DSSP file (Angstrom, degrees, kcal/mol; ACC not computed):
  #  RESIDUE AA STRUCTURE BP1 BP2  ACC     N-H-->O    O-->H-N    N-H-->O    O-->H-N    TCO  KAPPA ALPHA  PHI   PSI    X-CA   Y-CA   Z-CA
    1    1 A X              0   0    0      0, 0.0     2,-0.3     0, 0.0     0, 0.0   0.000 360.0 360.0 360.0 131.8  112.4  130.5   68.0
    2    2 A X        -     0   0    0      1,-0.1     2,-0.2     0, 0.0    28,-0.0  -0.543 360.0-124.3 -77.8 132.2  114.6  127.6   69.1
    3    3 A X        -     0   0    0     -2,-0.3     2,-0.3     1,-0.1    30,-0.1  -0.514  29.6-128.0 -70.0 142.5  114.8  126.8   72.8
    4    4 A X        -     0   0    0     -2,-0.2     2,-0.2     1,-0.1     3,-0.1  -0.691  15.6-119.3 -96.9 150.4  118.4  126.9   74.0
    5    5 A X        -     0   0    0     -2,-0.3     5,-0.1     1,-0.1    -1,-0.1  -0.485  37.5 -92.6 -81.0 153.7  120.1  124.1   75.9
    6    6 A X    >>  -     0   0    0     -2,-0.2     3,-2.0     1,-0.1     4,-0.5  -0.270  43.1-103.8 -60.6 155.4  121.5  124.6   79.4
    7    7 A X  G >4 S+     0   0    0      1,-0.3     3,-1.4     2,-0.2    -1,-0.1   0.858 120.0  57.4 -51.0 -43.5  125.2  125.6   79.5
    8    8 A X  G 34 S+     0   0    0      1,-0.3    -1,-0.3     3,-0.0    -2,-0.1   0.700 108.9  47.1 -65.3 -18.3  126.3  122.1   80.5
    9    9 A X  G <4 S+     0   0    0     -3,-2.0    -1,-0.3     2,-0.1    -2,-0.2   0.416  89.4 107.8-102.1  -0.1  124.6  120.6   77.4
   10   10 A X    <<  -     0   0    0     -3,-1.4     2,-0.3    -4,-0.5     3,-0.0  -0.488  67.3-126.2 -82.3 149.5  126.0  123.0   74.9
   11   11 A X        -     0   0    0     -2,-0.2     5,-0.1     1,-0.1    -2,-0.1  -0.731  38.6 -94.1 -90.1 140.1  128.7  122.1   72.4
   12   12 A X    >   -     0   0    0     -2,-0.3     3,-1.8     1,-0.1     4,-0.3  -0.226  35.4-117.7 -54.8 144.2  131.8  124.3   72.3
   13   13 A X  G >  S+     0   0    0      1,-0.3     3,-1.8     2,-0.2     4,-0.2   0.773 107.0  70.0 -57.7 -31.9  131.5  127.1   69.7
   14   14 A X  G >  S+     0   0    0      1,-0.3     3,-1.1     2,-0.2     4,-0.3   0.732  88.2  65.8 -64.6 -19.2  134.5  125.9   67.6
   15   15 A X  G X  S+     0   0    0     -3,-1.8     3,-0.7     1,-0.2    -1,-0.3   0.722  90.7  65.3 -71.6 -19.6  132.5  122.8   66.6
   16   16 A X  G <  S+     0   0    0     -3,-1.8    -1,-0.2    -4,-0.3    -2,-0.2   0.517  78.7  83.0 -80.4  -4.2  130.1  125.1   64.7
   17   17 A X  G <  S+     0   0    0     -3,-1.1     2,-0.5    -4,-0.2    -1,-0.2   0.833  82.2  68.0 -67.5 -31.4  132.9  126.1   62.3
   18   18 A X  S <> S-     0   0    0     -3,-0.7     4,-2.6    -4,-0.3     5,-0.2  -0.802  77.5-147.6 -92.5 125.3  132.2  123.0   60.2
   19   19 A X  H  > S+     0   0    0     -2,-0.5     4,-2.4     1,-0.2     5,-0.2   0.865  98.2  51.8 -61.2 -37.9  128.8  123.1   58.4
   20   20 A X  H  > S+     0   0    0      2,-0.2     4,-2.2     1,-0.2    -1,-0.2   0.929 111.9  45.9 -65.3 -44.1  128.4  119.3   58.7
   21   21 A X  H  > S+     0   0    0      1,-0.2     4,-2.8     2,-0.2     5,-0.2   0.912 112.0  52.2 -63.3 -42.2  129.1  119.4   62.4
   22   22 A X  H  X S+     0   0    0     -4,-2.6     4,-2.6     1,-0.2     5,-0.2   0.917 109.5  49.1 -61.0 -43.8  126.8  122.3   62.9
   23   23 A X  H  X S+     0   0    0     -4,-2.4     4,-2.2     2,-0.2    -1,-0.2   0.908 113.2  46.6 -63.3 -42.8  124.0  120.5   61.0
   24   24 A X  H  X S+     0   0    0     -4,-2.2     4,-2.7     2,-0.2     5,-0.2   0.934 113.2  48.9 -64.8 -46.5  124.4  117.4   63.1
   25   25 A X  H  X S+     0   0    0     -4,-2.8     4,-2.5     1,-0.2    -2,-0.2   0.923 113.1  46.6 -60.3 -46.2  124.5  119.3   66.4
   26   26 A X  H  X S+     0   0    0     -4,-2.6     4,-2.4    -5,-0.2    -1,-0.2   0.887 112.5  50.1 -66.2 -38.6  121.4  121.3   65.6
   27   27 A X  H  X S+     0   0    0     -4,-2.2     4,-2.4    -5,-0.2    -2,-0.2   0.928 113.0  46.1 -64.7 -45.0  119.5  118.2   64.5
   28   28 A X  H  X S+     0   0    0     -4,-2.7     4,-2.4     2,-0.2    -2,-0.2   0.881 112.0  51.5 -65.6 -37.8  120.4  116.4   67.7
   29   29 A X  H  X S+     0   0    0     -4,-2.5     4,-2.3    -5,-0.2    -2,-0.2   0.925 110.9  47.9 -64.1 -44.2  119.5  119.4   69.8
   30   30 A X  H  X S+     0   0    0     -4,-2.4     4,-2.2     2,-0.2    -2,-0.2   0.920 112.6  48.6 -61.6 -44.2  116.1  119.7   68.1
   31   31 A X  H  X S+     0   0    0     -4,-2.4     4,-2.3     1,-0.2    -1,-0.2   0.890 110.9  51.4 -63.6 -39.2  115.5  115.9   68.6
   32   32 A X  H  X S+     0   0    0     -4,-2.4     4,-2.2     2,-0.2    -1,-0.2   0.913 110.4  47.6 -64.2 -43.4  116.5  116.2   72.2
   33   33 A X  H  X S+     0   0    0     -4,-2.3     4,-2.1     2,-0.2    -1,-0.2   0.865 111.5  51.1 -67.1 -35.9  114.2  119.1   72.9
   34   34 A X  H  X S+     0   0    0     -4,-2.2     4,-2.3     2,-0.2    -2,-0.2   0.907 110.6  48.9 -66.5 -41.4  111.3  117.2   71.1
   35   35 A X  H  X S+     0   0    0     -4,-2.3     4,-2.4     2,-0.2    -2,-0.2   0.895 110.3  51.6 -64.7 -39.7  112.0  114.1   73.3
   36   36 A X  H  X S+     0   0    0     -4,-2.2     4,-2.4     2,-0.2    -2,-0.2   0.922 110.6  48.0 -62.2 -44.4  112.0  116.3   76.4
   37   37 A X  H  X S+     0   0    0     -4,-2.1     4,-2.0     1,-0.2    -2,-0.2   0.893 111.4  50.6 -64.0 -40.2  108.7  117.9   75.4
   38   38 A X  H  X S+     0   0    0     -4,-2.3     4,-2.1     2,-0.2    -2,-0.2   0.906 110.7  49.2 -64.9 -41.5  107.1  114.4   74.7
   39   39 A X  H  X S+     0   0    0     -4,-2.4     4,-2.6     1,-0.2    -2,-0.2   0.921 110.4  50.0 -63.3 -44.4  108.3  113.1   78.1
   40   40 A X  H  X S+     0   0    0     -4,-2.4     4,-1.9     1,-0.2    -1,-0.2   0.873 109.3  53.0 -62.8 -36.2  106.9  116.2   79.9
   41   41 A X  H  X S+     0   0    0     -4,-2.0     4,-0.9     2,-0.2    -1,-0.2   0.911 109.8  47.4 -64.9 -42.7  103.6  115.6   78.1
   42   42 A X  H >< S+     0   0    0     -4,-2.1     3,-1.0     1,-0.2     4,-0.4   0.919 109.7  53.0 -64.4 -43.3  103.4  112.0   79.2
   43   43 A X  H >< S+     0   0    0     -4,-2.6     3,-1.6     1,-0.3     4,-0.2   0.883 102.1  60.3 -59.8 -38.4  104.3  113.0   82.8
   44   44 A X  H >< S+     0   0    0     -4,-1.9     3,-1.3     1,-0.3     6,-0.4   0.805  95.0  63.9 -58.0 -29.6  101.4  115.4   82.7
   45   45 A X  T << S+     0   0    0     -3,-1.0    -1,-0.3    -4,-0.9    -2,-0.2   0.671  88.1  69.2 -72.4 -15.6   99.0  112.5   82.1
   46   46 A X  T <  S+     0   0    0     -3,-1.6     2,-0.4    -4,-0.4    -1,-0.3   0.583  96.1  61.6 -76.5 -10.0   99.8  111.0   85.5
   47   47 A X  S X> S-     0   0    0     -3,-1.3     4,-1.5    -4,-0.2     3,-1.1  -0.971  74.9-142.8-124.5 130.3   98.0  113.9   87.2
   48   48 A X  T 34 S+     0   0    0     -2,-0.4     3,-0.3     1,-0.3    -1,-0.1   0.881 100.5  57.8 -56.9 -40.7   94.3  114.7   86.8
   49   49 A X  T 34 S+     0   0    0      1,-0.2    -1,-0.3    27,-0.1    -4,-0.1   0.734 119.0  28.7 -66.0 -22.5   94.9  118.4   87.0
   50   50 A X  T <4 S+     0   0    0     -3,-1.1    -1,-0.2    -6,-0.4    -2,-0.2   0.457  90.8 117.9-117.3  -3.5   97.3  118.4   84.0
   51   51 A X     <  +     0   0    0     -4,-1.5    -6,-0.1    -3,-0.3    25,-0.1  -0.350  24.8 159.3 -66.4 144.3   96.0  115.4   82.0
   52   52 A X  S >  S+     0   0    0    -11,-0.2     3,-1.5    -2,-0.0     4,-0.3   0.441  79.0  16.5-124.9 -84.2   94.8  116.2   78.5
   53   53 A X  T >  S+     0   0    0      1,-0.3     3,-0.5     2,-0.1     4,-0.3   0.686 123.3  64.3 -68.6 -16.3   94.7  113.1   76.2
   54   54 A X  T 3> S+     0   0    0      1,-0.2     4,-1.9     2,-0.1     3,-0.4   0.495  73.9  91.2 -84.5  -4.3   95.0  110.9   79.3
   55   55 A X  H <> S+     0   0    0     -3,-1.5     4,-2.9     1,-0.2     5,-0.2   0.877  81.4  58.2 -58.6 -37.0   91.6  112.0   80.7
   56   56 A X  H <> S+     0   0    0     -3,-0.5     4,-2.2    -4,-0.3    -1,-0.2   0.897 106.4  48.6 -59.5 -40.3   90.0  109.1   78.8
   57   57 A X  H  > S+     0   0    0     -3,-0.4     4,-2.3    -4,-0.3    -1,-0.2   0.884 110.7  50.3 -68.2 -38.6   92.3  106.7   80.7
   58   58 A X  H  X S+     0   0    0     -4,-1.9     4,-1.9     2,-0.2    -2,-0.2   0.926 110.8  49.8 -62.5 -44.7   91.5  108.4   84.1
   59   59 A X  H  X>S+     0   0    0     -4,-2.9     5,-3.2     1,-0.2     4,-0.8   0.908 111.0  49.1 -61.4 -42.0   87.7  108.1   83.3
   60   60 A X  H ><5S+     0   0    0     -4,-2.2     3,-0.6     3,-0.2    -1,-0.2   0.904 108.6  54.5 -62.6 -41.5   88.1  104.5   82.5
   61   61 A X  H 3<5S+     0   0    0     -4,-2.3    -1,-0.2     1,-0.2    -2,-0.2   0.870 115.1  37.8 -62.1 -39.0   90.1  103.9   85.7
   62   62 A X  H 3<5S-     0   0    0     -4,-1.9    -1,-0.2    -5,-0.1    -2,-0.2   0.424 118.0-107.2 -96.9   1.5   87.3  105.4   87.9
   63   63 A X  T <<5 +     0   0    0     -4,-0.8     2,-0.4    -3,-0.6    -3,-0.2   0.825  67.2 144.9  82.3  33.1   84.4  103.9   85.8
   64   64 A X      < -     0   0    0     -5,-3.2     2,-0.4    -6,-0.2    -1,-0.3  -0.871  52.0-121.1-105.0 136.8   83.1  107.1   84.1
   65   65 A X        -     0   0    0     -2,-0.4     2,-0.2     1,-0.1    -5,-0.0  -0.623  36.1-115.1 -72.2 127.2   81.7  107.0   80.6
   66   66 A X        -     0   0    0     -2,-0.4     2,-0.5   -10,-0.1    -1,-0.1  -0.463  31.2-174.0 -68.6 128.5   83.8  109.3   78.4
   67   67 A X    >   -     0   0    0     -2,-0.2     3,-1.9     1,-0.1     8,-0.1  -0.860   5.6-173.3-124.5  94.7   81.8  112.3   77.1
   68   68 A X  T 3  S+     0   0    0     -2,-0.5    -1,-0.1     1,-0.3     4,-0.1   0.623  78.8  71.9 -65.3 -13.1   84.1  114.2   74.7
   69   69 A X  T 3  S+     0   0    0     -3,-0.1    -1,-0.3     2,-0.1     2,-0.1   0.707  83.5  86.2 -76.3 -17.9   81.5  117.0   74.4
   70   70 A X  S <  S-     0   0    0     -3,-1.9     2,-0.0     1,-0.1    -3,-0.0  -0.449  89.7-103.7 -77.8 155.1   82.3  118.1   78.0
   71   71 A X     >  -     0   0    0     -2,-0.1     4,-2.3     1,-0.1     5,-0.2  -0.330  28.8-112.4 -71.1 160.5   85.1  120.5   78.7
   72   72 A X  H  > S+     0   0    0      1,-0.2     4,-2.8     2,-0.2     5,-0.2   0.882 119.1  55.8 -60.8 -37.2   88.4  119.2   80.1
   73   73 A X  H  > S+     0   0    0      2,-0.2     4,-2.3     1,-0.2    -1,-0.2   0.911 108.3  47.0 -62.3 -42.4   87.6  121.1   83.3
   74   74 A X  H  > S+     0   0    0      2,-0.2     4,-2.2     1,-0.2    -1,-0.2   0.901 112.9  49.0 -66.3 -40.6   84.2  119.3   83.7
   75   75 A X  H  X S+     0   0    0     -4,-2.3     4,-2.1     2,-0.2    -2,-0.2   0.909 111.4  49.5 -65.6 -41.6   85.8  116.0   83.0
   76   76 A X  H  X S+     0   0    0     -4,-2.8     4,-2.7     1,-0.2    -2,-0.2   0.913 109.9  51.8 -62.0 -42.4   88.6  116.6   85.5
   77   77 A X  H  X S+     0   0    0     -4,-2.3     4,-2.5     1,-0.2    -2,-0.2   0.910 109.1  49.5 -61.3 -43.4   86.0  117.6   88.1
   78   78 A X  H  X S+     0   0    0     -4,-2.2     4,-2.1     2,-0.2    -1,-0.2   0.892 111.4  49.5 -63.7 -39.9   84.0  114.4   87.5
   79   79 A X  H  X S+     0   0    0     -4,-2.1     4,-2.4     2,-0.2    -2,-0.2   0.934 111.5  48.4 -64.7 -46.0   87.2  112.3   87.9
   80   80 A X  H  X S+     0   0    0     -4,-2.7     4,-2.6     1,-0.2     5,-0.2   0.900 110.3  51.7 -62.0 -41.1   88.1  114.1   91.1
   81   81 A X  H  X S+     0   0    0     -4,-2.5     4,-2.4     1,-0.2    -1,-0.2   0.910 110.6  48.5 -61.7 -41.6   84.6  113.6   92.5
   82   82 A X  H  X S+     0   0    0     -4,-2.1     4,-1.1     2,-0.2    -2,-0.2   0.893 111.3  50.0 -66.2 -39.9   84.8  109.9   91.7
   83   83 A X  H  < S+     0   0    0     -4,-2.4     3,-0.3     1,-0.2     4,-0.3   0.910 112.9  46.0 -65.0 -42.3   88.2  109.6   93.4
   84   84 A X  H >< S+     0   0    0     -4,-2.6     3,-1.6     1,-0.2    -2,-0.2   0.895 109.4  55.5 -66.7 -39.9   87.1  111.4   96.5
   85   85 A X  H 3< S+     0   0    0     -4,-2.4    -1,-0.2     1,-0.3    -2,-0.2   0.742  95.0  67.5 -66.4 -22.6   83.9  109.3   96.7
   86   86 A X  T 3< S-     0   0    0     -4,-1.1    -1,-0.3    -3,-0.3    -2,-0.2   0.634 101.5-140.8 -75.3 -10.8   85.9  106.1   96.6
   87   87 A X    <   -     0   0    0     -3,-1.6     2,-0.2    -4,-0.3    -1,-0.2  -0.115  29.1 -45.4  82.8 179.5   87.2  107.0  100.1
   88   88 A X        -     0   0    0     -3,-0.1     2,-0.5     1,-0.0    -4,-0.0  -0.599  52.7-118.1 -88.7 148.3   90.6  106.6  101.6
   89   89 A X        -     0   0    0     -2,-0.2     2,-0.3     4,-0.1    -2,-0.1  -0.746  36.1-171.6 -85.3 128.2   92.7  103.4  101.3
   90   90 A X     >  -     0   0    0     -2,-0.5     4,-2.0     1,-0.1     5,-0.2  -0.741  38.2-109.3-115.8 165.6   93.4  101.9  104.7
   91   91 A X  H  > S+     0   0    0     -2,-0.3     4,-2.5     1,-0.2     5,-0.2   0.878 120.5  55.5 -59.9 -37.9   95.6   99.0  105.8
   92   92 A X  H  > S+     0   0    0      1,-0.2     4,-2.3     2,-0.2    -1,-0.2   0.886 105.8  50.7 -63.6 -39.6   92.5   96.9  106.4
   93   93 A X  H  > S+     0   0    0      2,-0.2     4,-2.0     1,-0.2    -1,-0.2   0.901 110.6  49.2 -64.4 -40.4   91.3   97.5  102.9
   94   94 A X  H  X S+     0   0    0     -4,-2.0     4,-2.2     2,-0.2    -2,-0.2   0.918 111.0  49.7 -66.0 -43.4   94.6   96.4  101.5
   95   95 A X  H  < S+     0   0    0     -4,-2.5    -1,-0.2     1,-0.2    -2,-0.2   0.911 109.8  52.2 -60.2 -41.5   94.6   93.3  103.7
   96   96 A X  H  < S+     0   0    0     -4,-2.3    -1,-0.2     1,-0.2    -2,-0.2   0.884 110.5  47.0 -62.9 -39.6   91.1   92.5  102.4
   97   97 A X  H  <        0   0    0     -4,-2.0    -1,-0.2     1,-0.2    -2,-0.2   0.855 360.0 360.0 -69.1 -35.2   92.1   92.8   98.8
   98   98 A X     <        0   0    0     -4,-2.2    -1,-0.2    -5,-0.2    -2,-0.2   0.504 360.0 360.0 -69.5 360.0   95.2   90.7   99.4
């Protein structure tokens, strides 16, 4: 079933009278919805709780060896533990790094 676009993004019904226009509109709508889904998937990777294919990058960031045999929940838990163990960032730490 095709997802429908919000009212503000819909094309007036009279444009659907022409088969060529209808085909173009439907193709562009499908492409737009696919791009939206891809963007939402990428945004999910920025957060440990929603990351899927990005878990490997999170593990790399915190210095954990990737073990694909573990469940995503276990991998997320290990990443969170590592993040918590690294402590809070303070102004003094930032000055020291600078």
